[in-house]
C-alpha positions in Angstrom: 0.0 0.0 0.0 1.3 3.5 -0.9 -0.3 4.9 2.2 2.5 3.2 4.3 5.2 5.5 5.7 8.0 5.9 3.1 6.2 4.1 0.3 6.3 7.4 -1.6 9.6 9.3 -1.8 10.0 12.8 -3.3 13.6 13.6 -4.4 14.9 17.1 -5.1 18.3 17.3 -6.8 18.9 21.1 -6.9 16.9 24.2 -6.5 19.3 27.2 -6.5 20.4 26.6 -2.9 17.0 27.0 -1.2 14.8 24.5 0.5 13.1 22.8 -2.4 9.5 23.8 -3.2 9.6 21.0 -5.8 9.5 18.6 -2.9 7.6 20.6 -0.2 4.5 21.4 -2.4 3.9 17.9 -3.7 4.3 16.5 -0.2 1.7 18.9 1.0 -0.7 17.7 -1.6 0.1 14.0 -1.0 -0.4 14.4 2.8 -3.7 16.1 2.2 -4.7 13.1 0.2 -3.9 10.8 3.1 -0.4 9.6 2.2 2.8 9.8 4.2 5.6 10.6 1.8 9.3 10.9 2.7 11.8 13.3 1.1 15.4 13.5 0.1 17.4 16.5 -1.1 20.6 15.3 -2.6 21.8 18.9 -3.0 22.5 18.9 0.8 22.0 15.3 1.9 23.7 12.1 1.1 21.8 9.7 -1.2 20.0 7.3 1.1 19.6 3.8 -0.3 17.4 2.7 2.6 14.7 5.3 1.6 14.9 4.2 -2.0 14.6 0.5 -1.2 11.4 0.9 0.7 9.7 3.2 -1.8 7.1 2.0 -4.3 6.7 5.4 -6.0 9.5 7.9 -6.4 9.0 11.4 -7.8 12.1 13.2 -9.0 11.8 17.0 -9.2 13.5 18.6 -12.2 12.6 22.3 -12.4 15.9 23.3 -14.1 18.7 22.0 -16.1 21.1 21.2 -13.3 18.5 19.2 -11.5 17.7 17.4 -14.7 21.3 16.2 -15.2 21.5 15.1 -11.6 18.1 13.5 -11.6 18.9 11.1 -14.4 21.9 9.8 -12.4 19.6 9.4 -9.4 17.1 7.5 -11.5 19.9 5.1 -12.6 20.8 4.4 -9.0 17.2 3.9 -8.0 16.8 1.3 -10.7 19.8 -0.6 -9.4 18.5 -0.6 -5.8 14.7 -0.9 -6.4 14.0 -2.1 -10.0 10.2 -2.4 -9.6 9.7 1.1 -8.2 7.6 3.5 -10.3 9.8 6.5 -11.2 8.1 9.8 -12.1 10.0 12.9 -13.2 8.1 16.1 -12.7 8.7 19.8 -13.3 9.6 22.0 -16.3 12.4 19.8 -17.6 10.3 16.7 -17.3 8.0 18.0 -20.1 10.9 19.2 -22.3 12.8 16.0 -22.0 10.0 13.4 -21.6 10.9 11.4 -24.7 14.4 10.8 -23.4 13.4 10.2 -19.8 10.8 7.6 -20.8 13.4 5.8 -22.8 16.0 5.9 -19.9 14.3 4.7 -16.8 11.3 6.9 -16.2 7.8 5.3 -16.0 6.0 8.7 -16.2 6.6 12.5 -16.5 4.5 15.4 -15.3 4.9 19.1 -16.0 3.1 22.4 -15.5 0.8 22.5 -12.4 1.9 19.0 -11.6 0.7 18.3 -8.0 -2.8 17.2 -8.8 -1.7 14.8 -11.6 0.9 13.4 -9.2 -1.7 12.7 -6.6 -4.0 11.1 -9.2 -1.1 9.0 -10.5 -0.3 7.8 -7.0 -3.9 6.9 -6.4 -4.1 5.1 -9.7 -1.0 3.0 -8.9 -2.3 2.3 -5.4 -5.5 1.0 -6.8 -3.7 -1.2 -9.4 -5.2 0.9 -12.2 -3.4 1.9 -15.5 -5.9 4.6 -16.5 -4.8 7.6 -18.5 -4.5 10.7 -16.4 -4.6 14.3 -17.7 -1.1 15.8 -17.5 0.7 12.4 -16.9 3.0 11.6 -19.8 3.8 7.9 -20.5 5.0 6.1 -23.5 2.5 6.4 -26.3 0.6 9.4 -24.7 0.6 13.0 -25.7 3.3 15.3 -24.4 1.0 17.8 -22.7 1.6 19.8 -19.5 -1.1 20.2 -16.9 -2.3 23.8 -16.9 -5.5 23.7 -14.8 -5.8 25.8 -11.7 -5.1 23.8 -8.5 -6.7 23.8 -5.1 -3.5 24.4 -3.3 -2.3 22.7 -0.1 0.3 24.3 2.1 3.8 23.1 1.4 5.0 20.5 3.9 8.7 20.9 4.8 9.0 18.6 7.9 10.7 15.8 6.0 13.3 18.2 4.4 16.6 19.2 5.9 16.4 22.3 8.2 16.5 25.8 6.7 20.0 26.4 8.2 21.3 23.8 5.8 20.5 26.0 2.8 21.7 29.3 1.3 21.5 32.2 3.7 21.0 35.9 3.4 24.3 37.9 3.5 23.7 41.5 4.5 26.2 44.0 5.8 28.7 41.4 7.0 26.1 39.2 8.7 24.3 36.1 7.7 20.7 35.2 8.4 18.5 32.2 7.8 16.5 32.5 4.6 13.3 30.7 3.6 11.6 30.4 0.3 8.1 30.9 -0.9 6.1 31.3 -4.2 3.1 33.6 -4.6 2.7 32.5 -8.3 3.8 30.0 -10.8 4.3 30.2 -14.6 4.9 33.5 -16.3 3.2 36.0 -18.6 6.4 36.6 -20.6 7.5 34.6 -23.6 11.3 35.1 -23.5 12.6 32.7 -26.1 15.5 31.3 -24.1 13.5 30.5 -20.9 12.1 27.0 -20.3 8.9 28.3 -18.8 7.1 29.6 -22.0 7.3 26.2 -23.8 5.5 24.7 -20.9 3.2 27.5 -19.6 2.6 29.3 -22.9 2.4 32.7 -21.3 0.0 31.7 -18.5 0.6 32.1 -14.8 -1.3 30.9 -11.7 -1.4 32.6 -8.3 -1.0 30.7 -5.1 -3.8 31.7 -2.7 -2.7 34.4 -0.2 -3.5 32.3 2.9 -1.4 29.4 1.5 1.6 31.7 1.0 1.2 33.3 4.5 0.9 29.9 6.2 4.0 28.6 4.4 5.9 31.7 5.5 4.6 31.4 9.1 5.9 27.9 9.4 9.3 28.9 8.0 9.5 31.9 10.4 8.7 29.4 13.2 11.6 27.3 11.9 14.0 30.2 12.1 13.7 32.2 8.9 14.2 36.0 9.1 14.2 36.5 5.4 12.1 35.1 2.5 13.1 34.7 -1.1 10.0 34.9 -3.3 10.9 32.5 -6.2 8.1 33.5 -8.6 9.5 33.8 -12.1 8.2 37.4 -12.0 6.7 38.7 -8.7 4.9 41.4 -10.6 3.0 39.1 -13.0 0.1 39.7 -10.6 1.0 43.0 -8.9 -2.2 43.4 -6.9 -1.9 39.8 -5.5 1.8 40.4 -4.7 1.1 43.7 -3.0 -1.6 42.1 -0.8 0.8 39.3 0.2 3.5 41.7 1.1 1.2 43.9 3.1 -0.2 41.0 5.0 3.3 39.6 5.7 4.6 43.0 6.9 1.6 43.4 9.2 2.3 40.0 10.8 6.1 40.0 10.7 7.3 43.6 10.6 11.0 42.6 10.9 10.9 40.0 8.2 12.8 40.9 5.0 12.4 39.5 1.6 13.7 39.6 -2.0 11.8 39.2 -5.3 12.5 38.7 -9.0 10.9 41.0 -11.5 11.3 41.8 -15.2 12.7 45.2 -16.3 9.5 45.8 -18.2 7.4 45.2 -15.1 9.6 47.3 -12.9 8.9 50.2 -15.2 5.2 49.5 -15.9 4.0 47.8 -12.7 6.4 49.2 -10.2 4.2 51.9 -8.7 4.5 50.3 -5.2 8.3 49.8 -5.1 8.6 52.4 -2.4 6.1 50.5 -0.3 8.0 47.2 -1.0 11.2 48.8 0.2 9.5 50.1 3.4 8.0 46.6 3.9 11.4 44.9 3.9 12.4 44.3 0.3 16.2 44.1 0.5 16.9 43.5 -3.2 15.3 42.7 -6.6 16.8 40.3 -9.1 16.1 41.1 -12.7 17.2 39.2 -15.8 18.8 41.9 -17.9 20.7 39.3 -20.0 22.3 41.7 -22.5 22.5 45.3 -23.6 22.7 44.5 -27.3 19.6 45.4 -29.2 20.0 42.4 -31.5 20.4 39.9 -28.7 17.5 41.4 -26.6 15.3 41.2 -29.7 16.2 37.5 -30.4 15.6 36.7 -26.7 12.3 38.7 -26.8 13.2 40.5 -23.6 10.9 43.5 -24.3 13.4 46.0 -22.8 16.2 48.2 -24.0 19.5 49.4 -22.6 17.7 52.7 -21.7 15.0 50.8 -19.9 17.6 49.1 -17.7 19.0 52.5 -16.7 15.5 53.7 -15.9 14.7 50.6 -13.8 18.0 51.1 -11.9 17.0 54.7 -11.1 13.5 53.7 -10.1 14.7 51.0 -7.7 17.4 53.3 -6.2 14.7 56.0 -5.6 12.8 53.3 -3.7 15.9 52.3 -1.7 16.0 48.8 -3.2 19.3 47.5 -4.7 18.8 45.9 -8.2 20.8 42.8 -8.8 20.9 42.2 -12.5 21.6 38.8 -14.0 23.3 38.3 -17.3 23.5 35.9 -20.3 26.8 37.2 -21.7 27.6 34.2 -24.0 25.1 33.6 -26.9 25.8 32.9 -30.6 25.0 36.5 -31.3 26.9 38.3 -28.5 30.0 40.0 -29.9 33.2 40.8 -28.0 32.1 44.5 -27.9 28.8 43.4 -26.4 30.6 41.5 -23.6 32.8 44.5 -23.0 29.7 46.8 -22.9 28.2 44.7 -20.1 31.3 45.0 -18.0 31.6 48.8 -18.7 27.9 49.2 -17.8 28.3 47.4 -14.5 31.3 49.5 -13.6 29.7 52.8 -14.8 26.5 52.2 -12.8 28.1 51.1 -9.6 26.9 47.5 -9.9 30.2 45.6 -9.3 29.0 44.6 -5.8 25.5 43.8 -7.1 26.5 41.1 -9.5 27.9 37.7 -8.5 31.0 36.9 -10.7 29.5 33.7 -12.0 27.0 35.8 -14.0 29.8 36.8 -16.3 30.3 33.2 -17.3 26.8 32.1 -18.1 26.4 30.5 -21.5 23.1 30.0 -23.4 21.4 26.6 -23.0 19.1 25.5 -25.7 17.1 22.5 -24.3 14.7 20.4 -26.3 11.5 22.3 -26.9 13.2 25.6 -26.5 11.6 28.4 -28.6 15.2 29.3 -29.7 16.0 25.9 -31.2 14.3 26.5 -34.5 14.7 30.2 -34.9 16.4 31.3 -38.1 19.0 33.2 -36.1 19.9 30.0 -34.2 20.1 27.5 -37.0 23.4 28.6 -38.5 25.1 28.1 -35.1 23.2 25.1 -33.7 24.7 21.7 -33.7 23.2 18.3 -32.8 21.1 17.7 -29.8 23.2 16.2 -27.0 20.4 14.2 -25.4 22.4 13.1 -22.4 23.3 16.8 -21.7 19.7 17.9 -22.5 20.8 20.8 -24.7 21.7 21.5 -28.3 25.4 22.2 -28.9 26.3 25.5 -30.5 29.5 27.2 -31.6 30.1 30.9 -31.7 31.0 32.3 -35.2 33.9 34.2 -33.5 36.3 31.7 -32.0 37.5 34.4 -29.6 34.2 34.3 -27.8 34.3 30.5 -27.1 37.9 31.0 -25.9 36.9 33.9 -23.7 34.1 31.9 -22.2 36.5 29.2 -21.1 38.9 31.7 -19.6 36.2 33.7 -17.8 34.8 30.4 -16.4 38.3 29.4 -15.2 38.8 32.8 -13.4 35.4 32.7 -11.8 35.8 29.1 -10.5 39.3 29.7 -9.2 38.4 32.9 -7.4 35.3 31.3 -5.9 37.3 28.5 -4.5 39.7 30.9 -2.8 36.9 33.3 -1.7 38.4 36.1 -3.6 36.9 39.6 -3.4 34.3 39.7 -6.2 35.5 43.1 -7.3 39.0 41.7 -7.9 37.4 38.9 -10.0 35.4 41.6 -11.9 38.6 43.5 -12.8 40.4 40.3 -13.8 37.6 39.6 -16.3 37.5 43.2 -17.4 41.2 43.2 -18.2 40.9 39.9 -20.0 38.1 41.1 -22.2 39.6 44.5 -22.9 43.1 43.2 -23.4 44.6 45.9 -21.2 44.9 46.9 -17.6 42.0 48.8 -16.1 42.7 52.5 -15.5 40.6 52.5 -12.4 40.6 48.9 -11.1 40.2 48.5 -7.4 41.2 52.1 -6.9 37.7 53.2 -7.8 36.2 51.2 -5.0 35.8 52.7 -1.5 37.7 50.9 1.2 34.6 50.8 3.4 32.2 49.8 0.6 29.4 47.4 1.4 28.2 44.7 -1.0 24.5 44.7 -1.8 22.4 42.2 0.2 22.6 38.8 -1.5 22.0 35.1 -1.0 25.1 32.9 -0.5 24.0 30.7 -3.4 24.9 32.8 -6.5 23.0 30.8 -9.2 20.0 33.0 -9.4 18.6 31.7 -12.7 
């Protein structure tokens, strides 16, 4: 019986350093249905063969590329330990890679708003049925994400490692326990390089306010003094987000938080940024990606270089640091484009707002990506590397591929030695420009303070 303790196991492989919602939310749904699932997070815990051996159903959460690559390795070990167990991959990358997964150890895949289909699948297996379930992809069924509004349960985190195990908030030389919540899922935007649009198609779903509040309450009780809102864009539903923030601030006036928002939305839906700042918003993450008009057009980012400057000014007026993320290596990014990103960061005082790993990010083109078949991509796109879950591509300028390798080496080396990020920045600047910086570290105040950040630097 799947109702026995441990007969269901939810495994998270990696979720950007925070306690995984990809395990907590399904477990909440399963417990509400009368089951007693266990959890494993291999990002912070050792792989536990005992948990695997007693499970009859194992769900592997794959919301992103890194989790996907790790998840396939986990599935292989599960098959060695427990060959008869039903393995279900769920999350964004489960839909994009369902053909490969079903051929390499998975029994089913679920994507989109996946919790209800997961519960229905568990009930079906428990009853010995093999009925077709909306949103559950098996061999011979249509690859279709589940995009129906859910009746949400509160995420259940008791089976997961404690919050102290995960990335913390670093602010003004101190570290604090950080929690994680989501007020919405999916996204209105249709950026061509993002894995969300191929699954959600421009739709998003709000998580009921009371579910969000109760989730945060439980994390505050567990020691959290800061909450990361992991919504793809917190301003997709600005009225809902504002109500959530007002309610949280009223109940926990000392609680701080951070959000992610698109440049376009910061300009068009950011009327309440001042209130956000006064309510505890310590920083905003925004995917600038590039300053090149051509690259921004291909990525369908819907903002310009000038918009980025305006958003910076607007956030500074509200007293909220903006932490831009970048996609500096694409087939269309020139050496001058890369240099412009570095010059922009220096000119606008953002050196301490950008984690150095952002200068080494290289475009991924997973199966199902809206970029894969674009005419701008095809001249550079190679074969699909199924095992790596991405199409290979080569830059038309060999200097850019060589630069990427060297920038990655510098970032990795300096991260290992815990080098000052500003020093890493100027090493990359000098490498890209082919000369020594005229300002270098001399332009940085000795008593400077880094913008608040999470200790896990992989924002997106």
